[in-house]
Residue, then its C-alpha position, 0 to 999 in steps of 0.5 A: m132809112s137804113v139807120s131806121a131799120l137797124v135801130e128798129n131791129l135792135m130794139l125788138l132784139a133787145y125786147e126779146r132778150g128782156l131789155g128796155t130801150c128808148w129811141m132818143t133824137g133829142p141828142r141831136y141838137v147837141a150832136d157836135e159836143i157829142d162827136r167832140f167828147l167821142g172823138v168822132t170826126d167822120k160820121e153823122f150823129v143820127c140818134a141815141v138808143v138807151l138801153g137797160y133792164p126795166d123795173q116796171t112793165p107799164p100797162v097797155p093802153p086800151r084800144k081806141t075804137g071808131k078811128i079806122q073804117f073800112i069801105g071795101f075793095 
């Protein structure tokens, strides 16, 4: 959970500074190869975060209505 909080805050800070990010867990399937390439022996690979300047801003999808019903307290 600590890593999740760290990555989320990293991504929010990057967005605030005009950077785009993508949280990727797919590389975990090749974590051993990545560790060997980087020379890491005593850490656990959790995720990769791609970071860069986006060349476009995708449109915000419309909200889905009727999915939540508040009954009361």
